[in-house]
N, C-alpha and C positions, 0 to 999 in steps of 0.2 A: 431457377427452378422452384416452384411452389409445392407445398405438400399440405395435406389435410390436417387440420389441427382442431382438437376439441379440448379446451382448457379443463384441467381437472382441478376443481376447487374443493377445499375442505375447510370447514370453520375451525378445526383444531390445528394446533401447531404440531408439525411432524416431529418425531423424536430426534431425527438427525438435525433438523433446523434448531431445535432446543439445544442440542450439543454444540452447534456452531455458535449460537448466542452465548453459551457458557464459556466457550473457548475465547470469544471476543472479550467477554467480561474479565476473564483471567488475564488476558493480554493487557487490557486497560489497567488492571490492578498492578501488574508488573511495572508498567510505565509510571503509574501513580506513585509507586514505591520509590522509583528512581527520581521522580520529580520532588518528592518529599526530601530525599537525601540531598538533592541539588539545592533546595531552598534552605536547608539547615546550614550547609556549608557556604552558600552564596554570600552571606552577610558577615563573614569573618574578614579580618584585616588582610589576610594573605591572598584574597581573591583578586584576580586580574581579569578584566574583560578582553575580548578580541573581536575583530570584525569577521562576521560570517560571510564567506565568499558568495557573491550574487548567484552563482550557479545553483545553489540550494533553493533559491526562490524560483529560478527558472524551472527547476525540477518539479516544483509544486504545480506549475501549469501543465507540465508533461503528465503528471499523475492524474490531475483532474480530467485532462483530455482522455486519458486511458479509461477512467471510470465512465466517462460519457460514451466512449466507444463500446464498452462492455454493456452498458444499458441499452444501446442500440442493438447489440447482438441478442440480448434477451427479448427485446421487442420483436426482432426478426423471427425468433422462435415462436413467440406467442401468436404472431400474425401469419405464420406459415411462409415467410420470406427467407428461404435458405441462403440466398445471396447476402442479405443483410446480416444474417447470423455469421456467415463466414467472414465477411469484411469486418464486422464489429470485433470478432474474436482475434483476427489477424492484427487489426489496428491496436487493440488493447494489449496484446502480447508484445508487439513491436515497441509500443510506448513504455511498457513495463521494463523491457530490456534497456531502452534509452535512459530511463530513470536510473537504473542501476549503474550504467556507464557514467551518467552525470554525477552520481554519488562518488564513484572512484575518482573522477576528475576533481571534484571538490575536495576530497581528502588529500589528493596530490598537491592541490593548491595550498592547503594548510601545511603540509610537510615542507613545501618549498619556503614557507615563511618561518620554518623552524618550530612549528607547533605539532607535537607528537602526542600519541595516546598516553604513553607512560612517561610524561615529563612532570615538571613541578607546576604545571599550569592546570589546575583542577577544572576550570571552566572548559578548556579544550578536551580534557579527558572525558568529561561528561558528554560533551558534544559528540565525540567519537562513539561513546557507548550508546547514546540515544539513536544516532543515525545508523550505527552499525547494526543494532538490534532490529531496527525498522527494516534495514536492507536485507537482513537475514529472513525476516518474515516475508518481505516482498519477493525474495528469491524463491521461497516455497510457493508463493502465489504465481510466479512466472512458470514454474514447473506445472502447476495445475492448469494454468491457461494454455500452456503448450499441449497438454493432454487433450483438452477440449477443442483446441484449434485443429489439432491433427485429426480428431474424430470428425469434426465438421467438414474439413477438406475432403475426407473420404466418404462423406454423406452417411455417417454413422450416428447421427443424432436425431432423435424423434421426440415427440411430446413427453414420452415416458422419462426422458432425461431432464425434464424441466426442474425437478428437485435438485439434481446435481448441479445444474447451471445456477440455480438460485443460491445454493450453498456457496458456490464459487464466487458469485456476485456479492454475497454478504461479506465474505472474507476480503475480497478486493476493495469494496467500498469502505469497509472497516479500516483497511490500511490507509485509505485516503484521509479519513477523519483523523486517524492517529497522526499522520504526517502533518496535517494542517495544525493540529494542536501542538506538536513538537516544534515546528518551525516558528510559529508565533510565540510560543513560550520561550524558546531559546533567544529569539530576536528581542523580545521585550526585556529579558534579563540582561542582555548586552547593553541595552539603552539606559538601564537604571544605574 
């Protein structure tokens, strides 16, 4: 089903979009602070490395595919293709849930190796904190995606909702960027 679209463009940044950018900057600063603490402790004698389970890398692909699906949904809205909007949102939501399940499986793999959050192994503790905080943010994103997907499936999204979808997209894509940074940073530090 197609619907008429007239993109609304404004040269100015919408206040809600500014707030989303500020939120993303604050989240980046939170993780930058943890990164700094990690690096300070990383080079002490008591530090022990560990092998990151491969599922965390597979999850990276899942999250990137989810972001691509969300971009397709946004394109569907922009071009009046409701079916693409619905499929894109459903796919992004499904992949977001799969990512979270993959995180749980990865944490269980660490636990089976005897690597716990509150152990004497600081590298593992930081890994849990980094990936856990990211999963918490992603869980919020999944709730947001579920809201938009539910509305799309009930044909309750129109061009006036493009700002809301754009904000959701900024949040979702921001989580992708954050995850790529985290997994690469953590992997590089395991190799050093």
